[in-house]
C-alpha positions as a Python dict, from the first residue, in 0.01 Angstrom:
ca = {
    (1, 'M'): (0, 0, 0),
    (2, 'L'): (108, 329, -63),
    (3, 'K'): (171, 532, 223),
    (4, 'G'): (323, 892, 264),
    (5, 'K'): (506, 1047, 520),
    (6, 'T'): (376, 1102, 861),
    (7, 'V'): (393, 1426, 1018),
    (8, 'Q'): (664, 1286, 1283),
    (9, 'E'): (840, 1168, 961),
    (10, 'I'): (876, 1529, 778),
    (11, 'S'): (1138, 1767, 881),
    (12, 'V'): (1127, 2123, 837),
    (13, 'G'): (1331, 2231, 517),
    (14, 'E'): (1248, 1900, 335),
    (15, 'K'): (1192, 1983, -45),
    (16, 'A'): (1048, 1789, -299),
    (17, 'S'): (981, 1868, -697),
    (18, 'F'): (836, 1749, -986),
    (19, 'T'): (897, 1893, -1346),
    (20, 'K'): (675, 1873, -1673),
    (21, 'T'): (688, 2021, -2025),
    (22, 'I'): (350, 2188, -2065),
    (23, 'T'): (194, 2128, -2389),
    (24, 'E'): (-96, 2201, -2621),
    (25, 'T'): (-265, 1904, -2549),
    (26, 'D'): (-219, 1939, -2169),
    (27, 'V'): (-396, 2300, -2217),
    (28, 'Y'): (-685, 2164, -2427),
    (29, 'N'): (-713, 1869, -2181),
    (30, 'F'): (-750, 2083, -1884),
    (31, 'A'): (-1013, 2322, -2055),
    (32, 'G'): (-1201, 2012, -2115),
    (33, 'V'): (-1190, 1878, -1785),
    (34, 'T'): (-1262, 2226, -1632),
    (35, 'G'): (-1482, 2390, -1890),
    (36, 'D'): (-1242, 2675, -1883),
    (37, 'F'): (-1234, 2782, -2247),
    (38, 'N'): (-1100, 3111, -2180),
    (39, 'P'): (-974, 3210, -2540),
    (40, 'A'): (-653, 3328, -2389),
    (41, 'H'): (-578, 2972, -2339),
    (42, 'I'): (-693, 2805, -2650),
    (43, 'N'): (-784, 3066, -2908),
    (44, 'E'): (-481, 3163, -3096),
    (45, 'E'): (-601, 3455, -3308),
    (46, 'F'): (-757, 3605, -2987),
    (47, 'A'): (-399, 3553, -2799),
    (48, 'K'): (-223, 3715, -3054),
    (49, 'K'): (-433, 4046, -2939),
    (50, 'S'): (-404, 4006, -2576),
    (51, 'M'): (-93, 4130, -2369),
    (52, 'F'): (110, 3803, -2403),
    (53, 'K'): (100, 3787, -2775),
    (54, 'E'): (15, 3396, -2772),
    (55, 'R'): (-174, 3161, -2593),
    (56, 'I'): (-99, 3083, -2235),
    (57, 'A'): (-165, 2805, -1996),
    (58, 'H'): (-419, 2834, -1743),
    (59, 'G'): (-260, 2940, -1403),
    (60, 'M'): (-446, 2641, -1222),
    (61, 'L'): (-256, 2399, -1454),
    (62, 'S'): (68, 2500, -1298),
    (63, 'A'): (-64, 2488, -968),
    (64, 'G'): (-247, 2130, -1041),
    (65, 'L'): (180, 2050, -1041),
    (66, 'I'): (194, 2141, -678),
    (67, 'S'): (-73, 1894, -607),
    (68, 'A'): (106, 1605, -793),
    (69, 'V'): (442, 1708, -567),
    (70, 'L'): (241, 1672, -247),
    (71, 'G'): (10, 1376, -361),
    (72, 'T'): (304, 1171, -460),
    (73, 'K'): (621, 1295, -295),
    (74, 'L'): (589, 1493, -14),
    (75, 'P'): (439, 1428, 207),
    (76, 'G'): (271, 1185, -25),
    (77, 'P'): (22, 905, -88),
    (78, 'G'): (-278, 967, 155),
    (79, 'C'): (-213, 1318, 206),
    (80, 'I'): (-517, 1558, 270),
    (81, 'Y'): (-466, 1920, 76),
    (82, 'I'): (-627, 2161, 305),
    (83, 'S'): (-558, 2478, 168),
    (84, 'Q'): (-336, 2689, -102),
    (85, 'E'): (-251, 3036, -112),
    (86, 'I'): (-153, 3130, -463),
    (87, 'K'): (1, 3424, -685),
    (88, 'F'): (54, 3393, -1040),
    (89, 'T'): (348, 3574, -1117),
    (90, 'A'): (436, 3511, -1507),
    (91, 'P'): (269, 3320, -1788),
    (92, 'V'): (318, 2964, -1849),
    (93, 'K'): (374, 2935, -2222),
    (94, 'F'): (314, 2612, -2439),
    (95, 'G'): (637, 2446, -2447),
    (96, 'D'): (771, 2586, -2110),
    (97, 'T'): (896, 2336, -1887),
    (98, 'V'): (774, 2394, -1542),
    (99, 'T'): (949, 2272, -1197),
    (100, 'A'): (680, 2255, -931),
    (101, 'E'): (873, 2255, -607),
    (102, 'V'): (771, 2249, -215),
    (103, 'E'): (931, 2305, 113),
    (104, 'V'): (829, 2240, 445),
    (105, 'I'): (831, 2552, 648),
    (106, 'S'): (644, 2444, 967),
    (107, 'K'): (472, 2142, 1116),
    (108, 'N'): (214, 2086, 1410),
    (109, 'E'): (243, 1721, 1508),
    (110, 'E'): (-45, 1804, 1772),
    (111, 'K'): (-309, 1913, 1487),
    (112, 'N'): (-124, 1682, 1201),
    (113, 'R'): (-38, 1981, 994),
    (114, 'V'): (238, 2081, 788),
    (115, 'T'): (251, 2412, 628),
    (116, 'L'): (484, 2433, 297),
    (117, 'K'): (624, 2714, 57),
    (118, 'T'): (497, 2618, -296),
    (119, 'I'): (678, 2741, -621),
    (120, 'C'): (650, 2688, -990),
    (121, 'R'): (939, 2816, -1182),
    (122, 'N'): (983, 2800, -1597),
    (123, 'Q'): (1268, 2681, -1760),
    (124, 'A'): (1463, 3018, -1726),
    (125, 'E'): (1435, 2980, -1376),
    (126, 'K'): (1152, 3279, -1345),
    (127, 'D'): (889, 3175, -1091),
    (128, 'V'): (571, 3183, -1245),
    (129, 'M'): (343, 3077, -945),
    (130, 'I'): (436, 3148, -552),
    (131, 'G'): (214, 3046, -242),
    (132, 'E'): (185, 2859, 55),
    (133, 'A'): (-13, 2531, 122),
    (134, 'V'): (-132, 2347, 394),
    (135, 'L'): (-161, 1959, 456),
    (136, 'M'): (-293, 1721, 650),
    (137, 'P'): (-16, 1400, 645),
    (138, 'T'): (-125, 1042, 647),
    (139, 'K'): (-149, 885, 996),
}
């Protein structure tokens, strides 16, 4: 059985990451699953007239990479995602390689809670999303 770390097994300062290149297919699949067909993401002609001059990925697609790290690596399988504060700081373009990284900044063993700094960076090492998550690790 897959089981993530318990709050007792987690150390402040511990990090984990996941890297993925964002494709046009990823963006279309995300639009289909969520129903977010904003033309900034799916309509090339519309996007050419936008401030970014091209289509960009949904911000929440990048945020989903954070979920992948939390649910598979740190704390890992069985954890419960309680909250996430997010600030989107730059667009993610089709073909960008995004690394989602989490770092444990505090833990509360009594309440079985862990707080993590969350960051997504592109291949140029530019932050595209920053935030903070609270999780309940597996017991």
